[in-house]
PDB file of N, CA, C and O in Angstrom:
ATOM      1  N   MET A   1      -3.929  13.139   9.447  1.00  0.00           N
ATOM      2  CA  MET A   1      -4.389  12.374   8.307  1.00  0.00           C
ATOM      3  C   MET A   1      -5.859  12.015   8.480  1.00  0.00           C
ATOM      4  O   MET A   1      -6.326  11.785   9.596  1.00  0.00           O
ATOM      5  N   SER A   2      -6.574  11.970   7.380  1.00  0.00           N
ATOM      6  CA  SER A   2      -7.983  11.623   7.423  1.00  0.00           C
ATOM      7  C   SER A   2      -8.161  10.110   7.470  1.00  0.00           C
ATOM      8  O   SER A   2      -7.191   9.352   7.494  1.00  0.00           O
ATOM      9  N   ASP A   3      -9.427   9.689   7.482  1.00  0.00           N
ATOM     10  CA  ASP A   3      -9.729   8.260   7.481  1.00  0.00           C
ATOM     11  C   ASP A   3      -9.232   7.630   6.187  1.00  0.00           C
ATOM     12  O   ASP A   3      -9.195   8.287   5.147  1.00  0.00           O
ATOM     13  N   PRO A   4      -8.849   6.357   6.249  1.00  0.00           N
ATOM     14  CA  PRO A   4      -8.360   5.695   5.037  1.00  0.00           C
ATOM     15  C   PRO A   4      -9.468   5.501   4.000  1.00  0.00           C
ATOM     16  O   PRO A   4     -10.640   5.338   4.339  1.00  0.00           O
ATOM     17  N   VAL A   5      -9.068   5.524   2.744  1.00  0.00           N
ATOM     18  CA  VAL A   5      -9.970   5.241   1.637  1.00  0.00           C
ATOM     19  C   VAL A   5      -9.910   3.740   1.370  1.00  0.00           C
ATOM     20  O   VAL A   5      -8.821   3.170   1.295  1.00  0.00           O
ATOM     21  N   ASP A   6     -11.068   3.094   1.227  1.00  0.00           N
ATOM     22  CA  ASP A   6     -11.105   1.660   0.951  1.00  0.00           C
ATOM     23  C   ASP A   6     -10.768   1.389  -0.509  1.00  0.00           C
ATOM     24  O   ASP A   6     -11.318   2.021  -1.411  1.00  0.00           O
ATOM     25  N   VAL A   7      -9.853   0.437  -0.735  1.00  0.00           N
ATOM     26  CA  VAL A   7      -9.478   0.029  -2.093  1.00  0.00           C
ATOM     27  C   VAL A   7      -9.695  -1.482  -2.188  1.00  0.00           C
ATOM     28  O   VAL A   7      -8.978  -2.255  -1.553  1.00  0.00           O
ATOM     29  N   PRO A   8     -10.687  -1.903  -2.985  1.00  0.00           N
ATOM     30  CA  PRO A   8     -10.956  -3.341  -3.098  1.00  0.00           C
ATOM     31  C   PRO A   8      -9.907  -4.078  -3.929  1.00  0.00           C
ATOM     32  O   PRO A   8      -9.374  -3.547  -4.904  1.00  0.00           O
ATOM     33  N   ILE A   9      -9.626  -5.315  -3.517  1.00  0.00           N
ATOM     34  CA  ILE A   9      -8.728  -6.182  -4.284  1.00  0.00           C
ATOM     35  C   ILE A   9      -9.527  -7.418  -4.704  1.00  0.00           C
ATOM     36  O   ILE A   9     -10.539  -7.747  -4.085  1.00  0.00           O
ATOM     37  N   GLU A  10      -9.070  -8.101  -5.759  1.00  0.00           N
ATOM     38  CA  GLU A  10      -9.806  -9.251  -6.278  1.00  0.00           C
ATOM     39  C   GLU A  10      -9.541 -10.531  -5.494  1.00  0.00           C
ATOM     40  O   GLU A  10     -10.438 -11.362  -5.349  1.00  0.00           O
ATOM     41  N   ASP A  11      -8.325 -10.698  -4.989  1.00  0.00           N
ATOM     42  CA  ASP A  11      -7.953 -11.919  -4.276  1.00  0.00           C
ATOM     43  C   ASP A  11      -7.923 -11.665  -2.772  1.00  0.00           C
ATOM     44  O   ASP A  11      -8.299 -10.591  -2.305  1.00  0.00           O
ATOM     45  N   ASP A  12      -7.472 -12.667  -2.023  1.00  0.00           N
ATOM     46  CA  ASP A  12      -7.374 -12.535  -0.571  1.00  0.00           C
ATOM     47  C   ASP A  12      -6.162 -11.721  -0.148  1.00  0.00           C
ATOM     48  O   ASP A  12      -6.175 -11.083   0.905  1.00  0.00           O
ATOM     49  N   VAL A  13      -5.105 -11.741  -0.973  1.00  0.00           N
ATOM     50  CA  VAL A  13      -3.879 -11.014  -0.654  1.00  0.00           C
ATOM     51  C   VAL A  13      -3.380 -10.284  -1.895  1.00  0.00           C
ATOM     52  O   VAL A  13      -3.743 -10.615  -3.023  1.00  0.00           O
ATOM     53  N   ILE A  14      -2.530  -9.275  -1.652  1.00  0.00           N
ATOM     54  CA  ILE A  14      -1.896  -8.529  -2.742  1.00  0.00           C
ATOM     55  C   ILE A  14      -0.549  -8.050  -2.244  1.00  0.00           C
ATOM     56  O   ILE A  14      -0.395  -7.756  -1.058  1.00  0.00           O
ATOM     57  N   ARG A  15       0.416  -7.968  -3.123  1.00  0.00           N
ATOM     58  CA  ARG A  15       1.743  -7.476  -2.731  1.00  0.00           C
ATOM     59  C   ARG A  15       1.716  -5.954  -2.619  1.00  0.00           C
ATOM     60  O   ARG A  15       0.973  -5.277  -3.329  1.00  0.00           O
ATOM     61  N   LEU A  16       2.527  -5.440  -1.726  1.00  0.00           N
ATOM     62  CA  LEU A  16       2.550  -4.007  -1.448  1.00  0.00           C
ATOM     63  C   LEU A  16       2.785  -3.180  -2.707  1.00  0.00           C
ATOM     64  O   LEU A  16       2.064  -2.213  -2.951  1.00  0.00           O
ATOM     65  N   GLY A  17       3.788  -3.549  -3.512  1.00  0.00           N
ATOM     66  CA  GLY A  17       4.078  -2.785  -4.727  1.00  0.00           C
ATOM     67  C   GLY A  17       2.885  -2.724  -5.663  1.00  0.00           C
ATOM     68  O   GLY A  17       2.592  -1.674  -6.236  1.00  0.00           O
ATOM     69  N   GLN A  18       2.193  -3.848  -5.820  1.00  0.00           N
ATOM     70  CA  GLN A  18       1.012  -3.896  -6.679  1.00  0.00           C
ATOM     71  C   GLN A  18      -0.113  -3.040  -6.108  1.00  0.00           C
ATOM     72  O   GLN A  18      -0.818  -2.349  -6.844  1.00  0.00           O
ATOM     73  N   PHE A  19      -0.271  -3.094  -4.794  1.00  0.00           N
ATOM     74  CA  PHE A  19      -1.355  -2.341  -4.151  1.00  0.00           C
ATOM     75  C   PHE A  19      -1.136  -0.839  -4.273  1.00  0.00           C
ATOM     76  O   PHE A  19      -2.092  -0.089  -4.471  1.00  0.00           O
ATOM     77  N   LEU A  20       0.104  -0.394  -4.157  1.00  0.00           N
ATOM     78  CA  LEU A  20       0.383   1.038  -4.307  1.00  0.00           C
ATOM     79  C   LEU A  20      -0.063   1.534  -5.682  1.00  0.00           C
ATOM     80  O   LEU A  20      -0.600   2.635  -5.805  1.00  0.00           O
ATOM     81  N   LYS A  21       0.160   0.718  -6.714  1.00  0.00           N
ATOM     82  CA  LYS A  21      -0.275   1.093  -8.066  1.00  0.00           C
ATOM     83  C   LYS A  21      -1.796   1.032  -8.184  1.00  0.00           C
ATOM     84  O   LYS A  21      -2.411   1.929  -8.760  1.00  0.00           O
ATOM     85  N   LEU A  22      -2.400  -0.015  -7.644  1.00  0.00           N
ATOM     86  CA  LEU A  22      -3.853  -0.174  -7.695  1.00  0.00           C
ATOM     87  C   LEU A  22      -4.562   0.999  -7.016  1.00  0.00           C
ATOM     88  O   LEU A  22      -5.603   1.462  -7.483  1.00  0.00           O
ATOM     89  N   ALA A  23      -3.991   1.467  -5.917  1.00  0.00           N
ATOM     90  CA  ALA A  23      -4.595   2.562  -5.156  1.00  0.00           C
ATOM     91  C   ALA A  23      -4.252   3.937  -5.734  1.00  0.00           C
ATOM     92  O   ALA A  23      -4.644   4.964  -5.180  1.00  0.00           O
ATOM     93  N   ASN A  24      -3.519   3.950  -6.852  1.00  0.00           N
ATOM     94  CA  ASN A  24      -3.115   5.199  -7.514  1.00  0.00           C
ATOM     95  C   ASN A  24      -2.250   6.095  -6.629  1.00  0.00           C
ATOM     96  O   ASN A  24      -2.294   7.320  -6.749  1.00  0.00           O
ATOM     97  N   LEU A  25      -1.466   5.485  -5.742  1.00  0.00           N
ATOM     98  CA  LEU A  25      -0.537   6.257  -4.923  1.00  0.00           C
ATOM     99  C   LEU A  25       0.773   6.479  -5.661  1.00  0.00           C
ATOM    100  O   LEU A  25       1.515   7.413  -5.357  1.00  0.00           O
ATOM    101  N   ILE A  26       1.057   5.614  -6.637  1.00  0.00           N
ATOM    102  CA  ILE A  26       2.257   5.720  -7.473  1.00  0.00           C
ATOM    103  C   ILE A  26       1.870   5.366  -8.900  1.00  0.00           C
ATOM    104  O   ILE A  26       0.766   4.879  -9.146  1.00  0.00           O
ATOM    105  N   ASP A  27       2.782   5.612  -9.848  1.00  0.00           N
ATOM    106  CA  ASP A  27       2.489   5.337 -11.250  1.00  0.00           C
ATOM    107  C   ASP A  27       3.138   4.068 -11.790  1.00  0.00           C
ATOM    108  O   ASP A  27       2.577   3.414 -12.669  1.00  0.00           O
ATOM    109  N   THR A  28       4.313   3.714 -11.276  1.00  0.00           N
ATOM    110  CA  THR A  28       5.057   2.585 -11.842  1.00  0.00           C
ATOM    111  C   THR A  28       5.637   1.691 -10.759  1.00  0.00           C
ATOM    112  O   THR A  28       5.744   2.081  -9.596  1.00  0.00           O
ATOM    113  N   GLY A  29       6.010   0.480 -11.165  1.00  0.00           N
ATOM    114  CA  GLY A  29       6.676  -0.433 -10.246  1.00  0.00           C
ATOM    115  C   GLY A  29       8.017   0.108  -9.782  1.00  0.00           C
ATOM    116  O   GLY A  29       8.417  -0.104  -8.637  1.00  0.00           O
ATOM    117  N   ALA A  30       8.716   0.812 -10.679  1.00  0.00           N
ATOM    118  CA  ALA A  30      10.000   1.411 -10.303  1.00  0.00           C
ATOM    119  C   ALA A  30       9.802   2.457  -9.215  1.00  0.00           C
ATOM    120  O   ALA A  30      10.610   2.565  -8.293  1.00  0.00           O
ATOM    121  N   GLU A  31       8.728   3.221  -9.326  1.00  0.00           N
ATOM    122  CA  GLU A  31       8.429   4.232  -8.298  1.00  0.00           C
ATOM    123  C   GLU A  31       8.104   3.548  -6.973  1.00  0.00           C
ATOM    124  O   GLU A  31       8.482   4.042  -5.911  1.00  0.00           O
ATOM    125  N   ALA A  32       7.407   2.417  -7.031  1.00  0.00           N
ATOM    126  CA  ALA A  32       7.099   1.659  -5.807  1.00  0.00           C
ATOM    127  C   ALA A  32       8.394   1.251  -5.118  1.00  0.00           C
ATOM    128  O   ALA A  32       8.549   1.422  -3.908  1.00  0.00           O
ATOM    129  N   LYS A  33       9.324   0.707  -5.905  1.00  0.00           N
ATOM    130  CA  LYS A  33      10.610   0.276  -5.348  1.00  0.00           C
ATOM    131  C   LYS A  33      11.317   1.437  -4.658  1.00  0.00           C
ATOM    132  O   LYS A  33      11.869   1.281  -3.568  1.00  0.00           O
ATOM    133  N   THR A  34      11.295   2.600  -5.302  1.00  0.00           N
ATOM    134  CA  THR A  34      11.983   3.780  -4.771  1.00  0.00           C
ATOM    135  C   THR A  34      11.379   4.259  -3.458  1.00  0.00           C
ATOM    136  O   THR A  34      12.106   4.466  -2.487  1.00  0.00           O
ATOM    137  N   VAL A  35      10.053   4.440  -3.412  1.00  0.00           N
ATOM    138  CA  VAL A  35       9.431   4.983  -2.199  1.00  0.00           C
ATOM    139  C   VAL A  35       9.476   3.993  -1.044  1.00  0.00           C
ATOM    140  O   VAL A  35       9.586   4.388   0.116  1.00  0.00           O
ATOM    141  N   ILE A  36       9.390   2.698  -1.366  1.00  0.00           N
ATOM    142  CA  ILE A  36       9.474   1.685  -0.306  1.00  0.00           C
ATOM    143  C   ILE A  36      10.891   1.631   0.258  1.00  0.00           C
ATOM    144  O   ILE A  36      11.075   1.611   1.475  1.00  0.00           O
ATOM    145  N   ALA A  37      11.896   1.607  -0.623  1.00  0.00           N
ATOM    146  CA  ALA A  37      13.294   1.558  -0.168  1.00  0.00           C
ATOM    147  C   ALA A  37      13.676   2.791   0.639  1.00  0.00           C
ATOM    148  O   ALA A  37      14.534   2.718   1.519  1.00  0.00           O
ATOM    149  N   ALA A  38      13.043   3.923   0.342  1.00  0.00           N
ATOM    150  CA  ALA A  38      13.339   5.164   1.063  1.00  0.00           C
ATOM    151  C   ALA A  38      12.633   5.232   2.421  1.00  0.00           C
ATOM    152  O   ALA A  38      12.823   6.187   3.174  1.00  0.00           O
ATOM    153  N   GLY A  39      11.825   4.222   2.730  1.00  0.00           N
ATOM    154  CA  GLY A  39      11.136   4.199   4.025  1.00  0.00           C
ATOM    155  C   GLY A  39       9.947   5.140   4.095  1.00  0.00           C
ATOM    156  O   GLY A  39       9.556   5.569   5.181  1.00  0.00           O
ATOM    157  N   LEU A  40       9.372   5.461   2.949  1.00  0.00           N
ATOM    158  CA  LEU A  40       8.254   6.413   2.908  1.00  0.00           C
ATOM    159  C   LEU A  40       6.891   5.750   3.036  1.00  0.00           C
ATOM    160  O   LEU A  40       5.877   6.435   3.176  1.00  0.00           O
ATOM    161  N   VAL A  41       6.859   4.418   2.988  1.00  0.00           N
ATOM    162  CA  VAL A  41       5.590   3.691   3.039  1.00  0.00           C
ATOM    163  C   VAL A  41       5.421   3.056   4.414  1.00  0.00           C
ATOM    164  O   VAL A  41       6.338   2.435   4.952  1.00  0.00           O
ATOM    165  N   ARG A  42       4.217   3.230   4.968  1.00  0.00           N
ATOM    166  CA  ARG A  42       3.894   2.612   6.254  1.00  0.00           C
ATOM    167  C   ARG A  42       2.733   1.648   6.061  1.00  0.00           C
ATOM    168  O   ARG A  42       1.775   1.949   5.349  1.00  0.00           O
ATOM    169  N   VAL A  43       2.827   0.485   6.701  1.00  0.00           N
ATOM    170  CA  VAL A  43       1.738  -0.480   6.712  1.00  0.00           C
ATOM    171  C   VAL A  43       1.337  -0.675   8.160  1.00  0.00           C
ATOM    172  O   VAL A  43       2.146  -1.088   8.991  1.00  0.00           O
ATOM    173  N   ASN A  44       0.084  -0.376   8.455  1.00  0.00           N
ATOM    174  CA  ASN A  44      -0.422  -0.470   9.835  1.00  0.00           C
ATOM    175  C   ASN A  44       0.478   0.310  10.800  1.00  0.00           C
ATOM    176  O   ASN A  44       0.821  -0.176  11.877  1.00  0.00           O
ATOM    177  N   ASP A  45       0.850   1.522  10.394  1.00  0.00           N
ATOM    178  CA  ASP A  45       1.649   2.466  11.181  1.00  0.00           C
ATOM    179  C   ASP A  45       3.090   2.030  11.442  1.00  0.00           C
ATOM    180  O   ASP A  45       3.741   2.554  12.346  1.00  0.00           O
ATOM    181  N   GLU A  46       3.590   1.079  10.662  1.00  0.00           N
ATOM    182  CA  GLU A  46       4.991   0.677  10.762  1.00  0.00           C
ATOM    183  C   GLU A  46       5.655   0.822   9.402  1.00  0.00           C
ATOM    184  O   GLU A  46       5.067   0.448   8.387  1.00  0.00           O
ATOM    185  N   VAL A  47       6.876   1.362   9.364  1.00  0.00           N
ATOM    186  CA  VAL A  47       7.604   1.508   8.105  1.00  0.00           C
ATOM    187  C   VAL A  47       7.817   0.122   7.498  1.00  0.00           C
ATOM    188  O   VAL A  47       8.239  -0.811   8.180  1.00  0.00           O
ATOM    189  N   GLU A  48       7.518   0.007   6.212  1.00  0.00           N
ATOM    190  CA  GLU A  48       7.676  -1.274   5.507  1.00  0.00           C
ATOM    191  C   GLU A  48       8.687  -1.103   4.385  1.00  0.00           C
ATOM    192  O   GLU A  48       8.545  -0.213   3.546  1.00  0.00           O
ATOM    193  N   LEU A  49       9.709  -1.954   4.366  1.00  0.00           N
ATOM    194  CA  LEU A  49      10.782  -1.868   3.380  1.00  0.00           C
ATOM    195  C   LEU A  49      10.744  -2.997   2.361  1.00  0.00           C
ATOM    196  O   LEU A  49      11.625  -3.085   1.505  1.00  0.00           O
ATOM    197  N   ARG A  50       9.741  -3.860   2.439  1.00  0.00           N
ATOM    198  CA  ARG A  50       9.645  -5.008   1.524  1.00  0.00           C
ATOM    199  C   ARG A  50       8.547  -4.770   0.491  1.00  0.00           C
ATOM    200  O   ARG A  50       7.369  -4.697   0.839  1.00  0.00           O
ATOM    201  N   ARG A  51       8.927  -4.652  -0.761  1.00  0.00           N
ATOM    202  CA  ARG A  51       7.958  -4.418  -1.834  1.00  0.00           C
ATOM    203  C   ARG A  51       7.016  -5.615  -1.978  1.00  0.00           C
ATOM    204  O   ARG A  51       5.863  -5.452  -2.379  1.00  0.00           O
ATOM    205  N   GLY A  52       7.496  -6.802  -1.657  1.00  0.00           N
ATOM    206  CA  GLY A  52       6.696  -8.018  -1.788  1.00  0.00           C
ATOM    207  C   GLY A  52       5.850  -8.339  -0.577  1.00  0.00           C
ATOM    208  O   GLY A  52       5.235  -9.404  -0.526  1.00  0.00           O
ATOM    209  N   ARG A  53       5.801  -7.459   0.390  1.00  0.00           N
ATOM    210  CA  ARG A  53       4.992  -7.681   1.600  1.00  0.00           C
ATOM    211  C   ARG A  53       3.557  -8.032   1.199  1.00  0.00           C
ATOM    212  O   ARG A  53       2.940  -7.337   0.392  1.00  0.00           O
ATOM    213  N   GLN A  54       3.041  -9.109   1.767  1.00  0.00           N
ATOM    214  CA  GLN A  54       1.673  -9.534   1.482  1.00  0.00           C
ATOM    215  C   GLN A  54       0.707  -8.712   2.329  1.00  0.00           C
ATOM    216  O   GLN A  54       0.833  -8.658   3.553  1.00  0.00           O
ATOM    217  N   LEU A  55      -0.247  -8.081   1.678  1.00  0.00           N
ATOM    218  CA  LEU A  55      -1.273  -7.310   2.372  1.00  0.00           C
ATOM    219  C   LEU A  55      -2.564  -8.110   2.398  1.00  0.00           C
ATOM    220  O   LEU A  55      -2.879  -8.836   1.455  1.00  0.00           O
ATOM    221  N   HIS A  56      -3.301  -7.971   3.481  1.00  0.00           N
ATOM    222  CA  HIS A  56      -4.559  -8.678   3.666  1.00  0.00           C
ATOM    223  C   HIS A  56      -5.664  -7.667   3.959  1.00  0.00           C
ATOM    224  O   HIS A  56      -5.389  -6.508   4.267  1.00  0.00           O
ATOM    225  N   THR A  57      -6.903  -8.110   3.862  1.00  0.00           N
ATOM    226  CA  THR A  57      -8.040  -7.252   4.159  1.00  0.00           C
ATOM    227  C   THR A  57      -7.857  -6.592   5.527  1.00  0.00           C
ATOM    228  O   THR A  57      -7.533  -7.255   6.513  1.00  0.00           O
ATOM    229  N   GLY A  58      -8.068  -5.288   5.565  1.00  0.00           N
ATOM    230  CA  GLY A  58      -7.959  -4.531   6.812  1.00  0.00           C
ATOM    231  C   GLY A  58      -6.631  -3.815   6.983  1.00  0.00           C
ATOM    232  O   GLY A  58      -6.534  -2.890   7.789  1.00  0.00           O
ATOM    233  N   ASP A  59      -5.594  -4.225   6.235  1.00  0.00           N
ATOM    234  CA  ASP A  59      -4.304  -3.535   6.327  1.00  0.00           C
ATOM    235  C   ASP A  59      -4.456  -2.103   5.813  1.00  0.00           C
ATOM    236  O   ASP A  59      -5.154  -1.855   4.830  1.00  0.00           O
ATOM    237  N   VAL A  60      -3.796  -1.170   6.489  1.00  0.00           N
ATOM    238  CA  VAL A  60      -3.835   0.238   6.097  1.00  0.00           C
ATOM    239  C   VAL A  60      -2.446   0.661   5.642  1.00  0.00           C
ATOM    240  O   VAL A  60      -1.465   0.495   6.367  1.00  0.00           O
ATOM    241  N   VAL A  61      -2.375   1.211   4.429  1.00  0.00           N
ATOM    242  CA  VAL A  61      -1.118   1.649   3.832  1.00  0.00           C
ATOM    243  C   VAL A  61      -1.130   3.174   3.767  1.00  0.00           C
ATOM    244  O   VAL A  61      -2.117   3.778   3.350  1.00  0.00           O
ATOM    245  N   ALA A  62      -0.019   3.791   4.185  1.00  0.00           N
ATOM    246  CA  ALA A  62       0.087   5.252   4.160  1.00  0.00           C
ATOM    247  C   ALA A  62       1.312   5.664   3.347  1.00  0.00           C
ATOM    248  O   ALA A  62       2.386   5.072   3.453  1.00  0.00           O
ATOM    249  N   LEU A  63       1.110   6.709   2.525  1.00  0.00           N
ATOM    250  CA  LEU A  63       2.192   7.271   1.724  1.00  0.00           C
ATOM    251  C   LEU A  63       1.861   8.719   1.420  1.00  0.00           C
ATOM    252  O   LEU A  63       0.776   9.020   0.922  1.00  0.00           O
ATOM    253  N   ALA A  64       2.779   9.610   1.715  1.00  0.00           N
ATOM    254  CA  ALA A  64       2.664  11.033   1.360  1.00  0.00           C
ATOM    255  C   ALA A  64       1.336  11.646   1.808  1.00  0.00           C
ATOM    256  O   ALA A  64       0.692  12.371   1.049  1.00  0.00           O
ATOM    257  N   GLY A  65       0.942  11.357   3.017  1.00  0.00           N
ATOM    258  CA  GLY A  65      -0.283  11.957   3.562  1.00  0.00           C
ATOM    259  C   GLY A  65      -1.575  11.280   3.142  1.00  0.00           C
ATOM    260  O   GLY A  65      -2.659  11.719   3.527  1.00  0.00           O
ATOM    261  N   HIS A  66      -1.472  10.217   2.358  1.00  0.00           N
ATOM    262  CA  HIS A  66      -2.661   9.480   1.918  1.00  0.00           C
ATOM    263  C   HIS A  66      -2.696   8.139   2.643  1.00  0.00           C
ATOM    264  O   HIS A  66      -1.666   7.488   2.825  1.00  0.00           O
ATOM    265  N   LYS A  67      -3.910   7.732   3.059  1.00  0.00           N
ATOM    266  CA  LYS A  67      -4.090   6.428   3.699  1.00  0.00           C
ATOM    267  C   LYS A  67      -5.114   5.640   2.915  1.00  0.00           C
ATOM    268  O   LYS A  67      -6.172   6.164   2.566  1.00  0.00           O
ATOM    269  N   VAL A  68      -4.810   4.385   2.636  1.00  0.00           N
ATOM    270  CA  VAL A  68      -5.731   3.504   1.931  1.00  0.00           C
ATOM    271  C   VAL A  68      -5.807   2.173   2.675  1.00  0.00           C
ATOM    272  O   VAL A  68      -4.818   1.701   3.237  1.00  0.00           O
ATOM    273  N   ARG A  69      -7.005   1.577   2.666  1.00  0.00           N
ATOM    274  CA  ARG A  69      -7.215   0.319   3.374  1.00  0.00           C
ATOM    275  C   ARG A  69      -7.548  -0.774   2.369  1.00  0.00           C
ATOM    276  O   ARG A  69      -8.323  -0.562   1.436  1.00  0.00           O
ATOM    277  N   VAL A  70      -6.952  -1.946   2.571  1.00  0.00           N
ATOM    278  CA  VAL A  70      -7.211  -3.106   1.720  1.00  0.00           C
ATOM    279  C   VAL A  70      -8.587  -3.679   2.075  1.00  0.00           C
ATOM    280  O   VAL A  70      -8.883  -3.942   3.241  1.00  0.00           O
ATOM    281  N   VAL A  71      -9.419  -3.867   1.050  1.00  0.00           N
ATOM    282  CA  VAL A  71     -10.738  -4.457   1.240  1.00  0.00           C
ATOM    283  C   VAL A  71     -10.851  -5.644   0.300  1.00  0.00           C
ATOM    284  O   VAL A  71     -10.681  -5.500  -0.910  1.00  0.00           O
ATOM    285  N   GLY A  72     -11.139  -6.820   0.855  1.00  0.00           N
ATOM    286  CA  GLY A  72     -11.244  -8.031   0.051  1.00  0.00           C
ATOM    287  C   GLY A  72     -12.350  -7.950  -0.972  1.00  0.00           C
ATOM    288  O   GLY A  72     -13.356  -7.273  -0.759  1.00  0.00           O
ATOM    289  N   GLY A  73     -12.165  -8.642  -2.088  1.00  0.00           N
ATOM    290  CA  GLY A  73     -13.107  -8.584  -3.191  1.00  0.00           C
ATOM    291  C   GLY A  73     -14.162  -9.605  -3.149  1.00  0.00           C
ATOM    292  O   GLY A  73     -15.015  -9.648  -4.035  1.00  0.00           O
TER     293      GLY A  73
END
């Protein structure tokens, strides 16, 4: 995998499901629920099964060969 792409957020934290949509890794909230429940999403190299997981600046999210990093706004 290549280096993560920085994705800025407006607040200090964002929920995982929202961030996946913001980063254009998925199209809908339903898709977020599906890929997270299937164990396809990793946060900081650990499988994450909670759609409501709070992400902070510096967290790296990986899905389907893509890596994105949370950057505070």
